[in-house]
C-alpha positions as CSV (number, residue, x, y, z in Angstrom):
1,M,-42.5,-19.2,-7.5
2,S,-40.8,-16.0,-6.7
3,A,-40.5,-13.4,-9.5
4,R,-37.0,-12.6,-8.5
5,R,-35.2,-15.8,-8.3
6,L,-32.7,-16.2,-5.6
7,E,-29.3,-17.8,-6.1
8,A,-27.4,-19.3,-3.2
9,R,-23.8,-18.5,-2.4
10,D,-21.7,-19.9,0.4
11,D,-19.5,-17.4,2.3
12,R,-18.5,-19.7,5.3
13,S,-21.2,-18.2,7.5
14,G,-24.0,-20.1,5.8
15,V,-26.0,-19.7,2.6
16,L,-26.9,-16.1,1.7
17,P,-29.6,-15.3,-0.9
18,T,-28.6,-12.8,-3.6
19,Q,-30.9,-11.4,-6.3
20,R,-30.3,-12.3,-9.9
21,S,-31.3,-10.0,-12.7
22,I,-34.4,-10.8,-14.8
23,R,-33.4,-12.1,-18.3
24,V,-35.6,-10.8,-21.2
25,L,-35.0,-12.2,-24.7
26,V,-36.0,-10.0,-27.6
27,V,-36.7,-12.1,-30.7
28,G,-36.8,-10.3,-34.0
29,G,-36.5,-6.6,-34.6
30,L,-34.0,-4.6,-36.6
31,T,-30.3,-5.4,-36.2
32,R,-29.2,-1.8,-36.3
33,L,-31.5,-1.0,-33.3
34,D,-30.2,-3.9,-31.1
35,P,-28.0,-1.5,-29.0
36,H,-31.1,0.7,-28.4
37,Y,-33.3,-2.3,-27.4
38,R,-30.7,-3.5,-24.9
39,D,-29.8,-0.1,-23.4
40,T,-31.1,-0.1,-19.8
41,P,-29.9,1.8,-16.8
42,S,-31.1,-0.8,-14.4
43,T,-29.0,-3.8,-13.1
44,E,-32.2,-5.6,-12.3
45,I,-32.8,-6.5,-16.0
46,E,-30.6,-8.3,-18.5
47,I,-31.7,-7.9,-22.1
48,D,-30.5,-10.4,-24.8
49,S,-31.6,-10.2,-28.5
50,I,-31.6,-12.6,-31.4
51,N,-32.8,-11.6,-34.9
52,G,-33.8,-14.9,-36.4
53,D,-34.1,-18.6,-36.2
54,G,-30.7,-19.9,-35.4
55,P,-29.1,-22.8,-33.6
56,S,-29.1,-20.9,-30.3
57,L,-32.7,-19.6,-30.3
58,E,-34.1,-22.5,-28.3
59,T,-31.3,-22.5,-25.7
60,R,-31.6,-18.7,-25.2
61,A,-35.4,-18.8,-25.1
62,E,-35.4,-21.5,-22.5
63,A,-32.9,-19.6,-20.4
64,A,-35.0,-16.4,-20.5
65,D,-37.3,-15.3,-17.7
66,A,-39.5,-13.4,-20.2
67,I,-39.6,-13.2,-24.0
68,V,-40.5,-10.2,-26.3
69,L,-41.5,-11.2,-29.8
70,V,-41.2,-8.4,-32.4
71,V,-44.1,-9.7,-34.5
72,G,-43.5,-7.8,-37.8
73,N,-39.7,-8.5,-38.0
74,V,-39.3,-12.2,-37.3
75,S,-39.6,-15.4,-39.3
76,H,-42.7,-17.6,-38.9
77,A,-40.5,-20.5,-37.8
78,A,-38.7,-18.4,-35.1
79,A,-42.1,-17.1,-33.8
80,A,-43.6,-20.6,-33.7
81,K,-40.6,-21.9,-31.7
82,V,-40.7,-19.1,-29.2
83,R,-44.4,-19.3,-28.7
84,S,-44.1,-23.1,-28.1
85,I,-41.3,-22.7,-25.6
86,A,-43.1,-19.9,-23.8
87,R,-46.3,-22.0,-23.6
88,R,-44.5,-25.1,-22.5
89,R,-42.4,-23.4,-19.8
90,G,-45.0,-20.8,-18.7
91,T,-42.7,-17.9,-19.6
92,P,-44.3,-14.5,-20.1
93,L,-44.4,-13.6,-23.8
94,A,-44.9,-10.0,-24.8
95,S,-45.6,-9.0,-28.4
96,A,-44.3,-5.8,-29.9
97,T,-46.3,-4.9,-33.0
98,G,-43.5,-2.8,-34.5
99,A,-39.7,-2.8,-34.5
100,S,-39.4,0.8,-33.2
101,V,-37.3,1.4,-30.1
102,S,-40.3,2.7,-28.2
103,R,-42.5,-0.3,-29.0
104,V,-39.9,-2.9,-28.2
105,R,-38.8,-1.1,-25.0
106,A,-42.4,-0.8,-23.9
107,A,-42.9,-4.6,-24.5
108,I,-39.6,-5.2,-22.5
109,A,-41.0,-3.2,-19.7
110,L,-44.3,-5.1,-19.8
111,A,-42.5,-8.5,-19.8
112,Y,-40.2,-7.3,-16.9
113,I,-43.2,-6.3,-14.8
114,A,-44.9,-9.6,-15.5
115,V,-41.9,-11.5,-14.2
116,R,-41.3,-9.2,-11.3
117,D,-44.9,-9.4,-10.1
118,G,-45.3,-13.1,-10.9
119,E,-47.9,-12.6,-13.6
120,G,-48.2,-14.4,-16.9
121,L,-47.0,-17.7,-15.3
122,G,-50.4,-19.4,-15.6
123,L,-52.1,-21.1,-18.6
124,E,-52.0,-18.1,-20.9
125,P,-48.5,-16.5,-20.6
126,R,-49.0,-14.0,-23.4
127,L,-48.9,-10.3,-22.9
128,R,-49.9,-7.7,-25.5
129,L,-48.8,-4.2,-26.0
130,V,-51.9,-2.1,-26.7
């Protein structure tokens, strides 16, 4: 499975592949820091965030290419759901041990690299920020 998934589009001359950005879901963290978590100069990555266990958590986690779990700032129920989805789908899961912008952005970078390079898609899709 290619790390950068290709989408097909028809422009009358045939099917041309186009690159789609990698979707990373940040689960947890601090609401006031969401804009800083999602700030990225690259068009190759799309960052979404959700702060707790809500009705859209499962849908958004299943649509993500990688997930970042902010361990200290998320409910146990939300963390359990996200871990289960990541394990079931083989989605790379990076854990940020703090809610600071630097920790979360480092975990986002780790998750992005795992998807881009095709790592973390095996039996143990967890990544850790050391």
